[in-house]
C-alpha positions in Angstrom: 181.5 199.9 102.2 180.3 197.1 100.1 183.1 194.6 99.1 186.1 192.4 100.3 189.9 192.3 101.2 192.6 190.4 101.1 194.8 190.5 104.9 197.5 188.6 104.7 197.1 187.5 108.1 200.1 188.1 110.9 200.6 185.3 113.1 199.4 185.5 117.0 196.3 187.5 115.5 192.4 185.3 115.5 190.7 186.0 112.6 187.8 187.9 115.3 191.0 189.8 115.7 191.6 191.0 112.1 187.6 191.2 111.7 187.9 193.9 114.9 190.5 196.4 113.4 188.8 196.5 110.4 185.5 197.3 111.7 187.7 200.3 113.5 188.6 201.2 110.5 186.2 202.0 108.7 184.1 203.5 111.6 186.8 205.3 112.1 187.2 206.5 108.2 183.4 207.4 107.8 182.6 208.8 111.2 185.6 211.7 110.0 183.8 211.9 106.5 181.0 212.6 108.3 182.5 215.1 110.5 184.2 216.7 107.4 181.0 217.0 105.4 178.9 218.2 108.6 181.8 221.0 109.1 181.6 222.6 105.5 177.3 222.9 105.6 178.1 224.4 109.2 180.2 227.4 108.3 176.9 227.7 105.4 174.1 228.3 108.9 175.0 232.0 111.4 174.9 230.7 115.1 174.8 227.0 114.1 175.1 224.3 116.5 177.5 221.5 115.3 177.4 218.4 117.1 180.2 215.8 116.7 178.1 212.4 115.2 178.1 209.1 117.3 180.4 206.3 115.7 178.5 204.5 112.7 177.2 200.6 112.5 179.9 198.7 110.4 178.8 195.1 109.2 182.0 192.8 109.0 182.9 189.9 109.3 185.6 186.7 107.4 185.2 184.0 105.2 187.0 181.4 107.1 188.3 180.9 110.1 192.3 181.1 110.4 193.9 179.7 113.9 196.5 182.3 115.8 199.6 180.3 115.0 198.6 180.4 111.7 199.6 183.0 108.8 198.3 183.3 105.7 194.9 184.9 103.1 192.2 186.0 105.2 188.6 187.2 102.9 187.5 189.9 104.5 183.6 190.9 104.0 181.7 194.7 104.8 178.2 195.7 104.4 176.3 194.0 101.7 179.3 191.1 100.2 178.7 190.1 104.2 175.7 188.2 103.0 178.3 186.3 100.2 180.4 185.1 103.2 179.5 181.4 102.2 179.6 181.9 98.9 183.5 182.6 99.8 184.6 180.3 102.1 183.3 177.6 100.4 186.2 177.9 97.8 189.1 175.3 97.4 191.9 176.8 99.7 196.0 176.0 98.9 197.7 175.6 102.0 201.9 175.4 102.8 202.1 173.0 105.9 204.8 172.2 108.1 204.2 169.7 109.9 207.0 168.0 112.8 207.4 163.9 113.6 207.3 162.1 116.8 204.8 163.5 118.6 201.4 164.3 119.0 199.6 167.6 120.8 195.9 167.3 122.3 195.4 170.3 119.8 197.1 168.4 116.6 199.7 171.3 115.9 202.1 173.6 118.4 200.2 175.7 120.6 199.2 172.1 122.4 200.2 170.1 125.6 203.0 167.9 123.5 203.0 163.8 124.0 206.4 161.7 122.4 205.4 158.7 120.5 208.5 157.5 118.7 212.2 158.4 117.8 211.4 156.2 114.6 212.8 158.4 111.4 210.8 156.6 108.4 212.7 157.0 105.1 211.7 159.7 102.3 210.0 156.3 100.4 207.7 155.5 103.1 206.4 159.2 103.7 205.7 159.1 100.3 203.9 156.7 99.9 202.2 157.9 103.3 201.4 161.4 101.7 199.3 159.2 98.3 197.4 157.6 100.3 195.3 161.3 101.7 194.6 162.1 97.6 191.0 162.1 96.5 187.7 162.0 98.9 187.6 161.2 102.5 186.0 160.9 106.1 187.9 163.8 107.7 187.6 163.8 111.9 187.8 167.6 112.5 189.8 168.5 115.6 188.6 168.9 119.0 189.8 172.0 119.4 188.4 173.9 116.7 185.4 176.2 116.1 183.0 173.3 114.8 180.2 173.8 116.9 178.1 171.1 119.2 175.1 171.4 121.2 175.1 175.8 120.5 178.7 175.6 121.9 182.3 175.7 119.9 183.8 172.2 120.9 187.6 174.5 121.3 185.7 176.0 124.3 184.6 172.7 125.9 187.7 171.5 125.5 189.3 173.3 127.1 186.6 173.3 129.8 187.7 169.5 129.7 185.0 168.3 128.9 184.6 165.1 126.3 184.2 166.7 123.1 182.8 163.9 120.5 183.4 164.8 116.5 181.3 163.8 114.0 183.6 162.8 111.1 182.7 165.0 107.7 183.7 163.7 103.7 186.4 166.3 102.1 188.8 166.0 99.3 192.8 166.2 99.0 193.1 167.4 95.3 197.5 168.2 95.4 199.9 167.5 97.6 202.7 169.6 96.1 206.6 170.4 96.6 207.3 167.7 99.5 210.0 168.5 101.8 211.8 166.4 104.7 214.3 166.4 107.1 213.2 164.7 110.6 211.1 165.1 112.0 210.1 168.6 110.3 208.2 168.0 107.2 206.6 170.3 104.6 204.2 170.6 102.0 201.8 172.2 99.7 198.7 170.9 100.2 195.0 171.8 97.7 192.2 170.8 99.4 188.4 171.4 99.6 186.3 173.9 101.9 185.8 171.8 105.9 189.6 169.9 105.4 191.8 170.5 108.7 194.9 170.4 107.9 195.9 170.1 111.9 193.7 166.7 111.3 196.1 165.7 107.6 198.6 165.9 110.1 197.9 164.1 113.0 197.0 161.2 110.1 199.6 161.2 108.0 201.3 161.2 111.6 199.5 157.6 112.5 199.9 156.4 109.4 203.8 156.4 109.9 203.1 155.1 113.4 205.5 158.5 114.3 202.6 160.7 115.6 202.7 164.6 114.2 201.0 167.6 114.5 200.8 170.7 112.6 203.6 173.5 113.5 203.9 175.8 110.5 200.7 176.7 108.8 200.2 179.3 105.5 197.0 179.9 103.2 198.0 181.0 100.3 195.3 180.7 98.3 191.5 180.5 98.7 190.0 180.1 95.1 190.7 183.1 92.8 192.1 184.7 95.4 196.2 184.7 95.9 198.1 185.3 99.5 200.6 187.9 97.2 197.4 190.2 96.0 196.9 190.3 100.3 197.4 193.6 101.9 198.6 194.1 105.6 196.1 194.5 108.4 197.5 197.7 109.4 197.5 199.3 105.6 193.9 198.7 105.3 191.4 201.5 104.2 188.0 202.1 102.7 189.9 203.0 99.7 191.0 198.8 99.1 188.0 197.6 99.2 187.4 195.3 96.0 184.4 194.9 94.4 184.3 190.8 92.6 
């Protein structure tokens, strides 16, 4: 049960939901195998008393959170591969992104409360000019509603409690921004980024530079390092036999 599995995370699921589902499936498979093996052994022992094995402990983790409203590639690690989780999480990533202009969101995505900022519709030349400014290494402020820990507590939990959340900027790199399509208020593009980049923050910052406000309204993670979304399976199709050992 050591390895990784590439999951196409469905919308509405948290990364931890996927981990729990994979862990449950692995425990069920291992337990059923133990029952089958024990039953075969008991047949050879007269008057034996067979006891059903308890559910085994299984180590399962993920290598980079995807928000519930996002879909796409999630790398799950199991067994000894849990020790390698950071190795996978540090890989560069590709996303297919949709940004909605004209309003801001308290969470910088479609989940939060919206505030109308402007009805101004910038033209495509202005949009492309602003997008070009984001290519390269830069400082990015993570969203308050994030899994980053502040004094040992997740930032999003503090934010939901109405507490002030002071986020520290981090250095990130945006390598490529391609396949741009624009039909106000919707702006779509593919983007390759370094580990630690928040696409919600990118959407927010695009809106600020365009003076329109913006939030991320759609996100699909299509690639992590050499691993492609096209290689992933649906979470309900997971079985132990599909674990990989790269």
